[in-house]
C-alpha positions as CSV (number, residue, x, y, z in Angstrom):
1,M,-93.8,-34.2,-107.0
2,S,-92.3,-37.1,-105.1
3,E,-89.1,-37.3,-103.2
4,A,-86.2,-38.7,-105.1
5,R,-83.9,-41.4,-103.9
6,A,-80.2,-41.0,-104.5
7,G,-79.7,-41.0,-108.2
8,E,-83.4,-41.3,-109.0
9,P,-85.0,-38.4,-110.9
10,V,-88.2,-36.8,-109.4
11,G,-91.2,-37.7,-111.5
12,S,-94.8,-36.6,-111.5
13,V,-96.7,-38.3,-108.8
14,D,-99.3,-35.7,-107.7
15,P,-100.9,-32.9,-109.6
16,E,-99.5,-29.4,-109.5
17,R,-101.9,-26.8,-108.0
18,A,-102.6,-25.3,-111.4
19,Q,-103.4,-28.7,-112.9
20,F,-105.8,-29.6,-110.1
21,E,-107.5,-26.2,-110.4
22,A,-107.9,-26.8,-114.2
23,F,-109.4,-30.2,-113.4
24,K,-111.8,-28.6,-110.9
25,A,-112.8,-25.9,-113.4
26,L,-114.2,-28.5,-115.9
27,P,-117.8,-29.8,-115.6
28,R,-118.3,-31.9,-112.5
29,D,-121.6,-33.5,-113.4
30,T,-120.6,-35.6,-116.4
31,P,-119.1,-39.1,-116.5
32,I,-115.3,-39.1,-116.7
33,H,-112.6,-41.7,-117.4
34,M,-109.1,-41.3,-116.0
35,L,-106.2,-42.7,-117.9
36,N,-103.4,-43.8,-115.5
37,L,-99.8,-44.5,-116.6
38,I,-97.6,-45.7,-113.8
39,R,-93.9,-46.2,-113.5
40,L,-93.0,-47.9,-110.2
41,R,-90.0,-47.5,-108.1
42,P,-87.9,-50.6,-107.7
43,M,-88.3,-50.2,-103.9
44,A,-91.0,-48.3,-102.2
45,V,-90.0,-45.1,-100.3
46,Y,-92.2,-44.6,-97.2
47,P,-91.7,-41.7,-94.9
48,P,-90.0,-42.6,-91.5
49,D,-93.3,-42.3,-89.6
50,H,-95.2,-44.8,-91.8
51,P,-95.6,-48.4,-90.5
52,D,-94.2,-49.8,-93.7
53,H,-91.0,-47.7,-93.6
54,G,-87.9,-49.9,-93.7
55,K,-89.8,-53.1,-94.4
56,G,-88.3,-53.6,-97.9
57,R,-91.5,-53.4,-99.9
58,T,-91.1,-53.2,-103.7
59,G,-92.8,-50.5,-105.6
60,L,-95.2,-53.1,-107.0
61,E,-96.0,-54.4,-103.5
62,A,-96.7,-50.9,-102.3
63,Y,-98.9,-50.1,-105.3
64,R,-100.9,-53.3,-104.7
65,A,-101.3,-52.2,-101.1
66,Y,-102.7,-48.9,-102.4
67,G,-105.2,-50.7,-104.6
68,A,-106.3,-53.1,-101.9
69,T,-106.7,-50.5,-99.2
70,S,-108.3,-47.8,-101.3
71,A,-110.7,-50.2,-103.1
72,A,-113.6,-49.6,-100.7
73,V,-113.5,-45.8,-101.1
74,F,-113.1,-46.1,-104.9
75,A,-116.2,-48.3,-105.0
76,R,-118.1,-46.1,-102.6
77,V,-117.9,-43.1,-105.0
78,G,-119.0,-45.3,-107.9
79,G,-115.5,-45.8,-109.4
80,R,-114.7,-48.9,-111.5
81,Q,-111.8,-50.0,-113.6
82,V,-112.9,-50.3,-117.2
83,W,-109.6,-51.2,-118.9
84,A,-106.1,-52.4,-117.8
85,G,-103.0,-53.3,-119.8
86,R,-99.3,-53.9,-119.4
87,P,-97.3,-51.5,-121.5
88,E,-94.7,-53.3,-123.7
89,T,-93.0,-50.6,-125.7
90,V,-93.3,-47.0,-126.9
91,L,-94.0,-46.9,-130.6
92,T,-94.6,-43.2,-130.9
93,G,-93.1,-40.9,-128.3
94,P,-89.9,-40.6,-126.3
95,S,-88.0,-43.9,-126.6
96,D,-86.8,-43.7,-123.0
97,E,-90.3,-43.4,-121.7
98,R,-91.6,-46.6,-120.0
99,W,-94.6,-47.5,-118.0
100,D,-95.2,-50.5,-115.7
101,L,-99.0,-50.2,-115.5
102,A,-101.7,-48.7,-117.6
103,F,-105.4,-48.6,-116.8
104,I,-108.6,-46.5,-117.2
105,A,-110.8,-45.8,-114.2
106,S,-114.4,-44.7,-114.7
107,Y,-116.3,-42.4,-112.4
108,P,-119.9,-41.4,-112.6
109,N,-118.7,-37.7,-112.6
110,A,-115.8,-35.5,-111.6
111,G,-117.4,-34.8,-108.3
112,A,-117.1,-38.5,-107.4
113,F,-113.3,-38.4,-108.2
114,L,-113.0,-35.3,-106.1
115,A,-114.9,-36.9,-103.2
116,M,-112.5,-39.9,-103.4
117,V,-109.3,-37.9,-103.4
118,T,-110.4,-35.7,-100.5
119,D,-111.8,-38.6,-98.4
120,P,-109.8,-38.8,-95.1
121,E,-109.6,-42.6,-95.4
122,Y,-108.4,-42.4,-99.0
123,R,-105.8,-39.8,-98.0
124,E,-104.3,-42.4,-95.6
125,H,-104.2,-45.2,-98.3
126,V,-102.7,-43.0,-101.0
127,K,-99.5,-43.0,-99.0
128,H,-98.8,-46.4,-100.5
129,R,-99.2,-44.9,-104.0
130,T,-96.8,-42.1,-103.1
131,A,-94.3,-44.6,-101.8
132,A,-94.7,-46.8,-104.9
133,V,-94.7,-44.5,-107.8
134,A,-91.6,-43.0,-109.5
135,D,-93.5,-41.3,-112.3
136,S,-97.1,-41.2,-113.5
137,R,-99.6,-39.6,-115.9
138,L,-103.2,-39.1,-114.9
139,I,-105.3,-37.8,-117.8
140,R,-109.0,-36.9,-117.6
141,L,-110.9,-38.2,-120.5
142,A,-114.5,-37.4,-121.6
143,P,-116.0,-40.8,-122.6
144,L,-117.2,-41.0,-126.2
145,T,-119.2,-43.6,-128.1
146,P,-116.8,-44.8,-130.8
147,G,-117.7,-43.7,-134.3
148,A,-116.7,-45.0,-137.7
149,G,-113.2,-43.4,-137.7
150,F,-110.3,-43.5,-135.3
151,G,-110.8,-41.1,-132.4
152,E,-114.4,-40.3,-133.2
């Protein structure tokens, strides 16, 4: 969970231990997609010891820094973005839920995702994400070849 700013609720930014253990218990040798739903902070919240602390970066600027700095690690493990969209409104679900960014990242397998998130270089870059994100959802998906019906 992230640190809240005054008056800002704490959202889901990082997985809880049980969630991460459940992810690791699933097969690691099959392709995966990761659905990302991101709500950004108006202003990034960097820890005092980070070089960007106090520089007035917006959440979007910090998230873009995360994308730019972590791109090489993402590519090195075989990751690629396969879909991106800008959420406009929630049609089904909590009416107060809103997301600023939505995208699907593809990985050759879960082992590649685990290699990325444990990479020392990535762990430095993810500090921009932590500073940027107010709330998020990260959902592992098993890619399927679409069939005749919805969701098949």
